[in-house]
C-alpha positions in Angstrom: 132.1 150.7 43.3 133.8 148.4 46.0 132.3 145.1 47.1 131.8 144.1 50.7 131.1 140.6 52.1 129.0 140.0 55.2 130.0 136.8 57.0 127.6 135.6 59.8 128.9 133.8 62.8 126.1 132.5 65.0 124.8 129.0 65.6 125.8 128.2 62.0 128.7 130.1 60.3 127.8 131.5 56.9 130.5 132.9 54.7 129.2 135.4 52.1 130.4 134.3 48.7 128.5 137.0 46.6 129.1 140.3 48.4 127.3 143.6 47.8 128.5 146.6 46.0 128.4 149.7 48.2 129.8 153.2 47.9 132.1 153.0 50.9 132.9 151.4 54.3 130.5 153.5 56.3 127.7 152.2 54.1 128.9 148.6 54.7 128.8 149.3 58.5 125.3 150.6 58.3 124.2 147.5 56.3 125.8 145.3 59.0 123.9 147.1 61.7 120.6 146.8 59.8 121.1 143.0 59.1 122.2 142.3 62.7 119.2 144.2 64.1 116.8 142.2 62.0 118.5 138.9 63.0 118.4 139.9 66.7 114.7 140.9 66.4 113.8 137.6 64.6 115.7 135.7 67.3 114.0 137.4 70.2 110.5 137.3 68.6 110.9 133.5 68.2 111.6 133.2 71.9 115.3 132.4 71.6 117.9 134.0 73.8 120.4 136.4 72.4 124.0 135.3 72.3 125.9 138.7 72.4 129.0 137.0 71.0 127.3 136.2 67.7 128.6 138.5 65.0 128.8 139.8 61.5 132.2 140.4 60.0 132.5 142.7 57.0 135.3 142.0 54.5 136.4 144.2 51.6 137.1 142.9 48.1 140.7 142.1 49.1 139.5 139.8 51.9 140.5 142.0 54.8 138.1 142.2 57.7 137.2 145.9 57.9 134.5 145.8 60.6 133.1 143.3 63.2 129.7 143.8 64.8 128.8 141.6 67.8 125.1 141.3 68.4 125.7 142.5 71.9 126.9 145.8 70.5 123.3 146.5 69.4 122.1 146.3 73.0 124.9 148.2 74.6 125.1 150.9 71.9 124.2 154.6 72.0 122.4 154.0 68.7 125.0 155.2 66.3 126.1 152.9 63.5 129.8 154.0 63.7 
C-alpha cells in the first residue's frame, strides 16, 4: 500500500515525516480535505480569522507533490473532495 505525507503550511510549517498508508491518491485527497476542514473549524471556533492561502500539500512516497489543498478551497468549493 502506498504511503502519503501531509505537509501543513500555515502560521507554522509542519513537514510530515511519518506519512500514512492509504490505498490510493483519491483516499489521500479525502484525508487532506478532512484534516483541513477540522483545522479550519478549530481556527474559526477559537475566534481566529481564516487565511485562505494556508494549505496542505500531499506528497507520495517518492516525494512528489500530488495534491495541494488551500484552506480557501473549502469555502469556495461545491463540496466535492476531488
